[in-house]
C-alpha positions in Angstrom: -12.3 20.4 -11.8 -12.4 17.3 -14.2 -13.6 13.8 -14.0 -10.8 11.2 -13.5 -10.9 7.6 -14.6 -8.9 5.0 -12.5 -6.4 2.7 -14.2 -7.1 -0.9 -13.4 -4.2 -3.2 -12.6 -4.8 -6.9 -13.1 -2.3 -8.5 -10.8 -3.1 -12.2 -10.0 -3.7 -11.6 -6.3 -6.6 -9.3 -7.0 -10.3 -9.9 -6.1 -12.6 -10.6 -9.1 -15.5 -8.6 -7.5 -14.5 -6.0 -4.9 -13.3 -3.2 -7.3 -15.9 -3.9 -10.0 -18.7 -3.7 -7.4 -17.0 -0.5 -6.0 -16.9 1.1 -9.5 -20.4 -0.1 -10.5 -19.0 -2.4 -13.3 -19.8 -6.0 -14.2 -17.0 -8.4 -13.0 -15.5 -10.3 -15.9 -14.0 -13.2 -14.1 -10.5 -11.8 -14.0 -8.6 -10.2 -11.1 -9.0 -6.5 -10.4 -6.2 -5.9 -8.0 -5.9 -2.0 -7.9 -7.4 1.1 -9.4 -4.9 3.8 -9.8 -5.6 7.6 -9.5 -2.6 9.8 -10.3 -0.1 10.8 -12.9 2.5 8.1 -12.5 4.0 7.4 -15.9 3.4 3.6 -15.6 -0.4 4.1 -15.6 -1.6 7.8 -15.6 -5.3 8.4 -15.0 -7.5 9.7 -18.0 -9.5 12.9 -17.7 -13.0 13.1 -19.2 -11.5 14.8 -22.3 -9.3 11.7 -23.0 -6.1 13.4 -21.9 -3.8 11.9 -19.4 -3.4 13.6 -16.0 0.4 13.6 -16.5 -0.2 15.4 -19.9 -2.3 18.0 -18.2 0.3 18.7 -15.5 3.1 18.9 -18.0 1.3 21.5 -20.1 0.8 23.9 -17.2 2.4 22.5 -13.9 2.1 25.7 -12.0 -1.6 26.0 -12.6 -2.2 22.3 -11.8 0.1 22.0 -8.8 0.5 25.5 -7.4 3.8 27.2 -6.9 4.7 25.4 -3.7 4.1 21.9 -4.8 5.7 22.7 -8.2 8.9 23.9 -6.6 9.0 21.1 -3.8 8.4 18.2 -6.1 10.0 19.4 -9.5 6.9 19.9 -11.3 5.3 16.3 -10.4 2.3 15.3 -8.6 3.9 13.7 -5.6 1.3 11.2 -4.6 -0.6 8.2 -6.0 -4.1 7.2 -4.8 -5.3 3.7 -5.1 -8.1 1.3 -4.3 -6.6 -2.0 -3.5 -8.3 -5.2 -3.2 -6.2 -8.4 -2.5 -8.0 -11.7 -2.4 -4.7 -13.5 -2.2 -1.6 -12.5 -0.4 0.7 -10.0 -2.0 4.4 -10.5 -2.2 6.6 -10.1 0.9 8.0 -6.7 0.0 10.0 -3.5 0.8 10.0 -0.1 -0.7 13.3 1.9 -1.0 14.1 5.3 0.5 14.5 8.3 -1.6 18.3 8.4 -1.9 18.7 4.8 -2.6 15.9 4.8 -5.3 17.4 7.8 -7.0 20.9 6.2 -7.1 19.5 2.9 -8.2 17.3 4.1 -10.9 20.2 6.1 -12.4 22.5 3.1 -12.2 19.9 0.9 -14.0 19.3 3.7 -16.6 23.1 4.0 -17.2 23.2 0.2 -17.7 20.7 0.5 -20.6 17.8 -1.4 -18.8 14.5 -0.4 -20.4 11.7 0.5 -18.0 9.9 -2.7 -18.7 13.0 -4.9 -18.6 12.2 -7.9 -16.3 15.7 -7.5 -14.7 15.0 -4.0 -13.6 14.2 -3.3 -9.8 13.5 0.4 -10.1 10.8 1.9 -12.2 11.3 5.5 -11.2 13.6 7.5 -8.8 11.3 8.1 -5.9 10.8 6.6 -2.4 7.5 4.9 -1.7 6.0 5.4 1.8 2.4 4.5 1.9 -0.7 4.6 4.0 -3.8 2.3 3.9 -7.3 3.1 5.2 -9.4 0.1 5.4 -12.8 0.0 3.7 -13.5 -3.5 4.8 -11.7 -5.7 7.4 -8.1 -5.8 6.1 -5.4 -8.2 7.1 -1.7 -7.8 6.6 1.8 -8.5 8.0 4.0 -5.5 8.8 7.4 -4.9 10.4 9.5 -7.2 12.5 8.6 -8.4 16.0 11.1 -8.1 18.8 13.7 -10.9 18.6 12.6 -12.3 21.9 8.9 -12.4 20.9 9.8 -14.0 17.5 11.8 -16.6 19.4 8.8 -17.4 21.6 6.7 -17.9 18.4 9.4 -20.3 17.0 9.7 -22.2 20.2 8.3 -25.6 20.4 8.0 -26.0 16.6 11.1 -28.2 16.7 11.8 -28.3 12.9 15.2 -28.2 11.5 14.6 -24.7 10.1 12.9 -23.0 13.1 15.5 -24.5 15.5 18.2 -22.8 13.5 16.3 -19.5 13.5 15.4 -19.9 17.2 19.1 -20.4 18.1 20.3 -17.3 16.1 17.7 -15.1 18.0 18.5 -16.4 21.4 22.3 -16.0 20.8 21.8 -12.4 19.6 18.4 -10.9 20.6 19.0 -7.7 18.7 18.4 -6.3 15.3 21.6 -8.1 14.2 20.2 -11.5 15.2 16.9 -10.7 13.5 18.8 -9.7 10.2 20.8 -13.0 10.4 17.5 -15.0 10.8 15.8 -13.3 8.0 18.9 -13.5 5.7 18.9 -17.3 6.4 15.5 -17.4 4.8 15.8 -15.2 1.8 19.5 -15.0 0.8 20.0 -16.9 -2.5 23.0 -18.7 -0.9 21.1 -19.8 2.2 17.6 -20.1 1.0 15.9 -23.2 2.5 14.5 -26.0 0.4 10.8 -26.8 0.0 10.9 -29.9 2.4 12.3 -27.7 5.2 9.5 -25.1 4.7 6.9 -27.8 4.5 8.1 -29.1 7.9 7.4 -25.7 9.4 4.0 -25.4 7.9 3.1 -28.9 9.3 4.3 -28.0 12.8 2.4 -24.7 12.7 -0.8 -26.7 11.6 -0.3 -29.2 14.4 0.0 -26.8 17.3 -2.9 -24.7 16.0 -5.2 -27.7 15.8 -3.9 -28.9 19.3 -4.7 -25.4 20.8 -1.0 -24.9 21.7 -0.1 -21.9 19.5 1.3 -18.8 21.1 -0.2 -16.9 18.2 -3.1 -18.6 16.5 -3.4 -15.7 14.1 0.2 -16.1 12.7 -0.2 -19.8 12.5 -3.4 -19.3 10.4 -1.4 -16.9 8.3 1.4 -19.5 7.7 -1.1 -22.1 6.6 -2.9 -19.6 4.3 0.3 -18.6 2.7 1.3 -22.1 2.2 -1.9 -22.8 0.2 -1.0 -20.0 -2.2 2.9 -20.2 -2.3 3.8 -23.8 -1.3 7.4 -24.2 -0.4 8.2 -20.5 -0.4 10.6 -19.4 2.5 8.5 -16.3 2.8 5.9 -18.4 4.6 8.5 -18.9 7.4 9.5 -15.2 7.5 5.8 -14.5 8.5 6.5 -15.9 11.9 9.1 -13.1 12.4 6.5 -10.3 11.5 3.7 -8.5 13.3 0.1 -9.5 12.1 -2.1 -6.6 11.6 -5.9 -6.4 11.3 -7.7 -3.1 10.5 -11.4 -2.6 10.9 -13.1 -0.1 8.4 -11.9 3.4 9.0 -8.5 2.3 10.7 -5.3 3.2 9.0 -1.8 1.8 8.7 1.4 3.8 7.7 4.2 1.7 6.0 7.5 3.7 5.9 10.1 3.0 3.3 12.3 -0.1 4.4 9.4 -1.8 6.2 8.8 -5.4 5.2 5.1 -6.1 4.7 2.5 -8.2 2.8 -1.1 -7.3 2.4 -3.2 -10.4 2.9 -6.9 -9.7 2.3 -9.5 -7.0 2.3 -10.2 -3.8 0.4 -8.7 -0.3 1.3 -7.9 3.1 0.0 -4.2 3.4 -0.4 -2.1 6.6 -0.7 1.6 6.8 -1.4 4.5 8.7 -2.8 4.2 8.6 -6.5 6.4 5.5 -7.1 6.1 2.0 -8.4 9.4 0.7 -6.8 8.9 -2.7 -5.1 11.7 -4.9 -3.8 10.4 -8.4 -3.2 11.6 -11.1 -0.7 9.2 -13.9 -1.7 5.6 -15.0 -1.9 5.4 -14.1 -5.6 6.1 -15.5 -9.1 7.6 -12.1 -9.9 11.3 -11.1 -9.9 12.8 -11.5 -6.4 16.2 -9.8 -5.8 16.9 -10.8 -2.2 20.3 -9.0 -2.0 18.9 -5.7 -3.2 16.0 -6.0 -0.9 18.2 -6.8 2.1 20.1 -3.4 1.3 16.9 -1.5 2.0 15.0 -3.4 4.7 14.9 -2.3 8.2 14.9 -5.2 10.8 14.5 -2.9 13.8 11.5 -4.2 15.9 8.6 -1.9 15.8 4.9 -2.1 16.1 2.7 -1.5 13.2 2.2 2.3 12.9 -1.5 2.9 13.1 -2.6 6.4 12.1 -5.5 7.8 14.2 -7.8 10.2 12.3 -7.7 13.7 13.5 -10.9 15.8 13.2 -10.5 18.8 11.0 -14.1 20.0 10.8 -17.4 18.5 11.9 -17.6 16.6 8.7 -13.9 15.9 7.8 -11.2 13.8 9.5 -7.6 13.7 8.3 -5.1 10.8 8.4 -1.6 12.5 8.7 1.3 10.5 7.7 4.8 11.7 8.7 5.9 12.5 5.1 5.7 15.6 3.0 4.2 13.8 -0.2 0.7 13.3 0.7 -2.2 13.4 3.3 -5.7 11.8 3.2 -8.9 13.2 4.4 -12.4 11.5 4.8 -15.6 13.7 4.5 -19.0 12.6 5.5 -22.0 14.5 4.5 -25.5 14.0 5.9 -27.6 16.7 4.3 -31.3 16.1 3.9 -32.1 13.7 0.9 -32.3 15.7 -2.3 -30.4 18.7 -1.0 -27.3 19.4 -3.0 -26.1 22.8 -1.8 -22.4 22.9 -1.8 -21.8 24.9 1.3 -19.5 22.7 3.3 -15.8 23.7 2.8 -13.6 20.6 2.2 -10.3 21.3 3.9 -7.2 21.2 1.7 -5.4 23.0 -1.1 -3.0 22.4 -4.0 -3.6 19.6 -6.5 -6.4 17.3 -5.1 -8.0 14.0 -6.1 -11.4 13.3 -4.7 -12.8 9.8 -4.8 -16.4 8.9 -3.9 -16.9 6.0 -1.5 -20.7 6.1 -0.9 -23.8 8.3 -1.7 -24.1 11.2 -4.0 -22.6 14.6 -3.5 -22.2 18.0 -5.5 -18.8 19.5 -5.6 -18.0 23.2 -6.5 -14.8 25.0 -6.9 -13.5 27.8 -9.1 -13.4 25.3 -11.9 -17.1 24.5 -12.0 -19.5 21.9 -10.4 -19.5 18.1 -10.5 -21.5 15.3 -9.1 -19.5 12.7 -7.2 -21.0 9.2 -6.6 -19.4 6.0 -5.3 -16.6 4.9 -7.4 -16.2 8.3 -9.2 -13.2 10.6 -9.0 -12.2 14.1 -10.0 -9.0 16.1 -10.2 -9.1 19.5 -8.8 -6.0 21.7 -9.8 -4.5 24.1 -7.4 -5.8 27.0 -9.6 -9.4 26.1 -8.7 -9.2 27.2 -5.1 -11.3 25.8 -2.3 -13.8 23.0 -2.8 -17.3 23.0 -1.3 -19.6 20.1 -1.1 -23.2 19.2 -0.3 -25.4 16.1 -0.3 -25.3 12.7 1.4 -22.2 10.6 1.0 -18.6 9.9 1.9 -15.5 10.8 -0.2 -11.7 10.7 0.4 -9.5 13.5 -0.8 -5.8 13.1 -1.5 -3.8 16.2 -1.2 -0.3 17.6 -0.3 0.3 18.9 3.3 
């Protein structure tokens, strides 16, 4: 068991205060968007001896991962754990499936594109399903509405662009009609101009202020997106998507191929160990709409909320329908000052534990460690079971 330091990502949409406060560090005025805990080659976490977690795993993968995980995931840690804290909307984005990611990564390598080449779409060969558990109220857009419901949202806006989208959805209220409407907004050859987008924003604002909106929440999202990304067609795409609000402790699973954008809040995020992002808009970063359209699913589906399942009296699990990861949340309420590690934390294999609140003592075959809010440890498979005691809350990332 070794202490693990998260790697901070300074994306422009990040909160300046949420992650520093969580980690007990002084804000520096810049954005702290994410803290990464894992072995992804883009930003591997550091252990307390200065070694990268990726290096530790390479040196003795079977000890770190266990035979089953080593065999199933080709000697790699299959998940990446994050704290994410958007203060501004993230890009409208999709993550690829496993086969498409592997083929496209190989093709970009064969073309001689460096991993940091701005023309590259794929940073690795993996899929990227993900799950987010809210620590504060968390707002997002996720997945497409039914075509008929989207048509209802568009109805009455009476702008040139929304009338065109409305007609497409009424003429073909299926996934094909939704794909045609979405393609109208993001395809390079059909991308609408800023004046057309501005008309839609003005119409949403007017009906919201007049109390005539069929979805005040989505109209508020449109107005907010327009403040951060004026003229971007992704603003209008929000009218086709499901708005989602998570309260603390609630979870959202985002499968590969699902169009989404995180808007605000702080959460724990766990995903397959990948950094592959295909963007449709709402970003100054690279947008490859044609590649994104190859991966996106336009099938109507409600947001996939994951209900926690109780494992023990102190631990609940958030199970995602993938083999790469699962997340548990343990809450200990031992008397103050009592640090007897007698409570078994369910889970095996390679684990990362991240403190959310309080102060607990962890014990495994690899020794003992205190875990306070904002601190993390890596527990290799060879350490065996983890026991804990104290007063606090922590999450554990592991492999099912």
